[in-house]
N, CA, C and O atoms as a DFTB+ gen file, in Angstrom:
404 C
 N C O
     1  1       7.757       8.294      17.610
     2  2       7.717       7.827      16.238
     3  2       6.380       7.141      15.989
     4  3       5.847       6.439      16.848
     5  1       5.873       7.360      14.826
     6  2       4.643       6.705      14.412
     7  2       4.931       5.216      14.212
     8  3       5.828       4.859      13.449
     9  1       4.184       4.353      14.885
    10  2       4.442       2.917      14.808
    11  2       3.723       2.219      13.669
    12  3       3.809       0.997      13.547
    13  1       3.024       2.957      12.844
    14  2       2.357       2.346      11.696
    15  2       2.943       2.932      10.421
    16  3       3.490       4.035      10.415
    17  1       2.820       2.198       9.384
    18  2       3.338       2.656       8.102
    19  2       2.283       2.379       7.032
    20  3       1.717       1.287       6.974
    21  1       2.030       3.364       6.199
    22  2       1.017       3.214       5.159
    23  2       1.645       3.080       3.789
    24  3       0.973       3.291       2.780
    25  1       2.901       2.737       3.733
    26  2       3.610       2.596       2.478
    27  2       4.097       1.168       2.366
    28  3       4.245       0.477       3.374
    29  1       4.348       0.721       1.144
    30  2       4.874      -0.641       0.993
    31  2       6.257      -0.757       1.614
    32  3       6.937       0.244       1.837
    33  1       6.659      -1.973       1.888
    34  2       7.991      -2.230       2.410
    35  2       8.992      -1.803       1.342
    36  3       8.867      -2.212       0.188
    37  1       9.988      -0.984       1.706
    38  2      10.934      -0.504       0.694
    39  2      11.771      -1.641       0.119
    40  3      12.042      -2.640       0.785
    41  1      12.171      -1.460      -1.136
    42  2      12.985      -2.488      -1.787
    43  2      14.438      -2.052      -1.958
    44  3      15.275      -2.835      -2.405
    45  1      14.738      -0.796      -1.600
    46  2      16.131      -0.335      -1.661
    47  2      16.345       0.761      -0.622
    48  3      15.394       1.283      -0.042
    49  1      17.612       1.096      -0.401
    50  2      17.931       2.105       0.610
    51  2      17.311       3.452       0.288
    52  3      16.848       4.151       1.190
    53  1      17.294       3.823      -0.968
    54  2      16.734       5.124      -1.355
    55  2      15.270       5.248      -0.902
    56  3      14.876       6.259      -0.320
    57  1      14.481       4.214      -1.174
    58  2      13.079       4.228      -0.731
    59  2      12.994       4.263       0.796
    60  3      12.198       5.013       1.361
    61  1      13.808       3.458       1.453
    62  2      13.768       3.389       2.917
    63  2      14.164       4.723       3.536
    64  3      13.516       5.185       4.475
    65  1      15.217       5.346       3.022
    66  2      15.647       6.643       3.552
    67  2      14.542       7.679       3.382
    68  3      14.277       8.465       4.291
    69  1      13.896       7.678       2.211
    70  2      12.812       8.642       1.960
    71  2      11.663       8.452       2.952
    72  3      11.135       9.424       3.492
    73  1      11.285       7.210       3.185
    74  2      10.200       6.934       4.132
    75  2      10.575       7.434       5.519
    76  3       9.780       8.112       6.170
    77  1      11.777       7.105       5.976
    78  2      12.187       7.530       7.318
    79  2      12.337       9.038       7.399
    80  3      11.948       9.637       8.402
    81  1      12.892       9.669       6.369
    82  2      13.032      11.128       6.373
    83  2      11.683      11.817       6.513
    84  3      11.577      12.848       7.176
    85  1      10.652      11.253       5.894
    86  2       9.305      11.836       5.981
    87  2       8.609      11.464       7.285
    88  3       7.805      12.240       7.801
    89  1       8.905      10.303       7.814
    90  2       8.207       9.778       8.988
    91  2       8.748      10.347      10.306
    92  3       7.979      10.624      11.227
    93  1      10.059      10.518      10.391
    94  2      10.656      10.956      11.652
    95  2      10.487      12.458      11.840
    96  3      10.730      13.230      10.913
    97  1      10.076      12.873      13.021
    98  2       9.969      14.311      13.293
    99  2      11.345      14.984      13.200
   100  3      12.368      14.359      13.478
   101  1      11.360      16.249      12.810
   102  2      12.613      16.998      12.652
   103  2      13.455      16.959      13.924
   104  3      14.680      16.865      13.856
   105  1      12.804      17.032      15.077
   106  2      13.571      17.024      16.337
   107  2      14.240      15.664      16.579
   108  3      15.299      15.599      17.203
   109  1      13.635      14.594      16.096
   110  2      14.250      13.281      16.237
   111  2      15.456      13.159      15.305
   112  3      16.475      12.579      15.679
   113  1      15.341      13.696      14.112
   114  2      16.476      13.689      13.188
   115  2      17.612      14.530      13.758
   116  3      18.775      14.138      13.664
   117  1      17.293      15.680      14.348
   118  2      18.330      16.507      14.971
   119  2      18.996      15.769      16.135
   120  3      20.205      15.880      16.335
   121  1      18.214      15.028      16.888
   122  2      18.767      14.233      17.985
   123  2      19.743      13.183      17.452
   124  3      20.809      12.971      18.029
   125  1      19.373      12.528      16.349
   126  2      20.255      11.540      15.722
   127  2      21.561      12.204      15.309
   128  3      22.640      11.671      15.569
   129  1      21.467      13.359      14.671
   130  2      22.643      14.045      14.153
   131  2      23.557      14.568      15.256
   132  3      24.735      14.828      15.015
   133  1      23.024      14.722      16.454
   134  2      23.842      15.212      17.573
   135  2      24.676      14.097      18.211
   136  3      25.507      14.360      19.079
   137  1      24.453      12.865      17.783
   138  2      25.138      11.707      18.375
   139  2      26.244      11.205      17.458
   140  3      26.238      11.450      16.252
   141  1      27.190      10.499      18.060
   142  2      28.154       9.762      17.243
   143  2      27.428       8.564      16.650
   144  3      26.342       8.210      17.107
   145  1      28.014       7.940      15.641
   146  2      27.393       6.771      15.031
   147  2      27.227       5.663      16.072
   148  3      26.183       5.013      16.122
   149  1      28.234       5.448      16.892
   150  2      28.162       4.411      17.916
   151  2      27.050       4.650      18.922
   152  3      26.337       3.721      19.300
   153  1      26.902       5.905      19.356
   154  2      25.813       6.233      20.285
   155  2      24.459       5.987      19.648
   156  3      23.560       5.420      20.268
   157  1      24.324       6.418      18.401
   158  2      23.070       6.224      17.681
   159  2      22.727       4.748      17.577
   160  3      21.595       4.352      17.854
   161  1      23.701       3.926      17.176
   162  2      23.442       2.497      17.007
   163  2      23.050       1.844      18.328
   164  3      22.143       1.013      18.367
   165  1      23.723       2.214      19.398
   166  2      23.391       1.663      20.719
   167  2      22.014       2.126      21.171
   168  3      21.197       1.323      21.621
   169  1      21.764       3.418      21.050
   170  2      20.494       3.989      21.522
   171  2      19.295       3.476      20.735
   172  3      18.209       3.322      21.295
   173  1      19.474       3.211      19.451
   174  2      18.333       2.890      18.599
   175  2      18.141       1.409      18.310
   176  3      17.248       1.052      17.542
   177  1      18.947       0.540      18.899
   178  2      18.759      -0.889      18.656
   179  2      17.335      -1.321      19.017
   180  3      16.707      -2.077      18.277
   181  1      16.832      -0.839      20.154
   182  2      15.471      -1.189      20.562
   183  2      14.474      -0.067      20.279
   184  3      13.335      -0.125      20.741
   185  1      14.883       0.932      19.541
   186  2      13.992       2.010      19.125
   187  2      13.697       1.875      17.645
   188  3      12.874       1.058      17.230
   189  1      14.381       2.689      16.854
   190  2      14.196       2.649      15.411
   191  2      14.585       1.286      14.842
   192  3      13.948       0.801      13.907
   193  1      15.613       0.676      15.393
   194  2      16.018      -0.653      14.923
   195  2      14.912      -1.677      15.104
   196  3      14.660      -2.486      14.211
   197  1      14.248      -1.648      16.257
   198  2      13.133      -2.570      16.510
   199  2      11.974      -2.282      15.561
   200  3      11.325      -3.202      15.064
   201  1      11.721      -0.997      15.314
   202  2      10.652      -0.630      14.381
   203  2      10.951      -1.197      12.989
   204  3      10.066      -1.742      12.329
   205  1      12.196      -1.063      12.556
   206  2      12.590      -1.591      11.247
   207  2      12.419      -3.102      11.207
   208  3      11.902      -3.647      10.232
   209  1      12.848      -3.778      12.262
   210  2      12.686      -5.241      12.293
   211  2      11.214      -5.627      12.224
   212  3      10.847      -6.523      11.464
   213  1      10.376      -4.971      12.997
   214  2       8.953      -5.316      13.040
   215  2       8.221      -4.973      11.750
   216  3       7.389      -5.750      11.282
   217  1       8.525      -3.816      11.174
   218  2       7.752      -3.311      10.036
   219  2       8.341      -3.633       8.674
   220  3       7.613      -3.664       7.682
   221  1       9.631      -3.872       8.604
   222  2      10.257      -4.099       7.306
   223  2      10.897      -5.472       7.170
   224  3      10.965      -6.007       6.064
   225  1      11.361      -6.046       8.252
   226  2      12.016      -7.351       8.142
   227  2      11.013      -8.462       8.410
   228  3      10.757      -9.289       7.535
   229  1      10.443      -8.491       9.610
   230  2       9.499      -9.562       9.952
   231  2       8.210      -9.463       9.144
   232  3       7.579     -10.486       8.879
   233  1       7.800      -8.257       8.746
   234  2       6.547      -8.064       8.020
   235  2       6.661      -8.433       6.540
   236  3       5.645      -8.538       5.853
   237  1       7.874      -8.629       6.046
   238  2       8.080      -8.923       4.630
   239  2       7.883     -10.416       4.366
   240  3       8.845     -11.153       4.152
   241  1       6.650     -10.836       4.387
   242  2       6.319     -12.259       4.235
   243  2       6.685     -12.810       2.860
   244  3       6.942     -14.005       2.718
   245  1       6.710     -11.943       1.847
   246  2       7.021     -12.394       0.493
   247  2       8.519     -12.407       0.214
   248  3       8.953     -12.930      -0.813
   249  1       9.305     -11.841       1.110
   250  2      10.745     -11.824       0.915
   251  2      11.216     -11.012      -0.273
   252  3      12.170     -11.386      -0.955
   253  1      10.536      -9.886      -0.521
   254  2      10.876      -9.051      -1.670
   255  2      11.364      -7.664      -1.269
   256  3      11.710      -6.857      -2.132
   257  1      11.395      -7.381       0.023
   258  2      11.761      -6.055       0.494
   259  2      13.266      -5.840       0.574
   260  3      14.061      -6.687       0.165
   261  1      13.620      -4.715       1.099
   262  2      14.999      -4.276       1.249
   263  2      15.894      -5.322       1.898
   264  3      17.052      -5.472       1.510
   265  1      15.378      -6.036       2.866
   266  2      16.213      -6.948       3.640
   267  2      16.167      -8.390       3.139
   268  3      16.710      -9.283       3.788
   269  1      15.535      -8.627       2.006
   270  2      15.495      -9.977       1.454
   271  2      16.894     -10.412       1.044
   272  3      17.241     -11.588       1.159
   273  1      17.690      -9.476       0.572
   274  2      19.062      -9.787       0.167
   275  2      19.879      -8.515       0.271
   276  3      19.522      -7.499      -0.325
   277  1      20.952      -8.557       1.005
   278  2      21.833      -7.415       1.166
   279  2      23.122      -7.724       0.416
   280  3      23.930      -8.528       0.880
   281  1      23.321      -7.101      -0.728
   282  2      24.488      -7.418      -1.556
   283  2      25.798      -7.056      -0.871
   284  3      26.845      -7.608      -1.210
   285  1      25.755      -6.133       0.094
   286  2      26.964      -5.792       0.844
   287  2      27.338      -6.884       1.832
   288  3      28.506      -7.023       2.196
   289  1      26.362      -7.651       2.262
   290  2      26.578      -8.694       3.261
   291  2      25.800      -9.958       2.877
   292  3      24.891     -10.364       3.602
   293  1      26.142     -10.578       1.756
   294  2      25.378     -11.756       1.323
   295  2      25.430     -12.871       2.358
   296  3      26.457     -13.114       2.992
   297  1      24.318     -13.525       2.506
   298  2      24.239     -14.643       3.446
   299  2      23.899     -14.242       4.868
   300  3      23.663     -15.105       5.714
   301  1      23.869     -12.940       5.146
   302  2      23.538     -12.480       6.500
   303  2      22.028     -12.344       6.587
   304  3      21.439     -11.521       5.887
   305  1      21.400     -13.136       7.431
   306  2      19.942     -13.085       7.519
   307  2      19.452     -12.746       8.915
   308  3      18.243     -12.642       9.124
   309  1      20.350     -12.569       9.879
   310  2      19.931     -12.239      11.237
   311  2      19.290     -10.850      11.255
   312  3      19.939      -9.872      10.883
   313  1      18.039     -10.747      11.677
   314  2      17.345      -9.458      11.667
   315  2      18.033      -8.372      12.496
   316  3      18.045      -7.210      12.090
   317  1      18.606      -8.728      13.646
   318  2      19.316      -7.726      14.449
   319  2      20.498      -7.162      13.672
   320  3      20.728      -5.953      13.663
   321  1      21.235      -8.038      13.031
   322  2      22.387      -7.601      12.244
   323  2      21.930      -6.759      11.055
   324  3      22.509      -5.708      10.779
   325  1      20.902      -7.213      10.358
   326  2      20.397      -6.478       9.194
   327  2      19.958      -5.072       9.579
   328  3      20.301      -4.106       8.897
   329  1      19.202      -4.950      10.668
   330  2      18.738      -3.623      11.063
   331  2      19.906      -2.757      11.511
   332  3      19.896      -1.547      11.285
   333  1      20.913      -3.356      12.143
   334  2      22.091      -2.595      12.556
   335  2      22.862      -2.050      11.367
   336  3      23.266      -0.888      11.366
   337  1      23.069      -2.882      10.356
   338  2      23.755      -2.435       9.139
   339  2      22.953      -1.320       8.473
   340  3      23.521      -0.329       8.013
   341  1      21.632      -1.484       8.423
   342  2      20.799      -0.440       7.814
   343  2      20.884       0.860       8.613
   344  3      20.981       1.937       8.024
   345  1      20.850       0.775       9.948
   346  2      20.937       1.993      10.766
   347  2      22.247       2.731      10.501
   348  3      22.266       3.962      10.470
   349  1      23.329       2.001      10.312
   350  2      24.605       2.645       9.959
   351  2      24.466       3.412       8.649
   352  3      24.921       4.550       8.540
   353  1      23.844       2.792       7.665
   354  2      23.661       3.433       6.358
   355  2      22.746       4.655       6.482
   356  3      22.983       5.680       5.843
   357  1      21.706       4.542       7.302
   358  2      20.789       5.669       7.470
   359  2      21.488       6.831       8.177
   360  3      21.294       7.989       7.809
   361  1      22.290       6.528       9.177
   362  2      23.056       7.570       9.870
   363  2      23.955       8.301       8.868
   364  3      23.995       9.531       8.846
   365  1      24.668       7.542       8.044
   366  2      25.546       8.155       7.033
   367  2      24.741       9.011       6.058
   368  3      25.191      10.085       5.659
   369  1      23.564       8.546       5.677
   370  2      22.671       9.310       4.794
   371  2      22.311      10.651       5.435
   372  3      22.377      11.690       4.778
   373  1      21.936      10.633       6.700
   374  2      21.561      11.878       7.383
   375  2      22.746      12.827       7.490
   376  3      22.587      14.036       7.319
   377  1      23.934      12.294       7.771
   378  2      25.130      13.130       7.860
   379  2      25.462      13.757       6.501
   380  3      25.838      14.927       6.433
   381  1      25.323      12.978       5.420
   382  2      25.551      13.521       4.069
   383  2      24.567      14.658       3.776
   384  3      24.956      15.696       3.241
   385  1      23.295      14.459       4.128
   386  2      22.293      15.506       3.913
   387  2      22.641      16.758       4.703
   388  3      22.535      17.874       4.196
   389  1      23.058      16.560       5.953
   390  2      23.414      17.685       6.816
   391  2      24.604      18.461       6.228
   392  3      24.605      19.692       6.227
   393  1      25.593      17.750       5.739
   394  2      26.803      18.378       5.209
   395  2      26.592      19.035       3.856
   396  3      27.391      19.876       3.445
   397  1      25.530      18.663       3.160
   398  2      25.276      19.236       1.825
   399  2      24.465      20.535       1.908
   400  3      24.241      21.202       0.898
   401  1      24.035      20.880       3.103
   402  2      23.244      22.118       3.260
   403  2      24.131      23.338       3.295
   404  3      23.636      24.458       3.421
């Protein structure tokens, strides 16, 4: 995975999904889709999850990005938890895309 990002920090899931869909190689997306959600979450906590924490959570100094406030989980500010919840949503997004083909 490319460890740099040339786009602003996303402010919603739609923007974040688009960035990841464009950034991740097709073979990595296929690898994700071959796993159960639980396997994906475990495998990617220190992979894609760490990338999200470093590039979207910790890097959001102004507190205006996607993880500034999660309306599904108000009051949750732990970066590990935030990235885990997002990874679940991203997995579901990829499965929906796969099933719509």
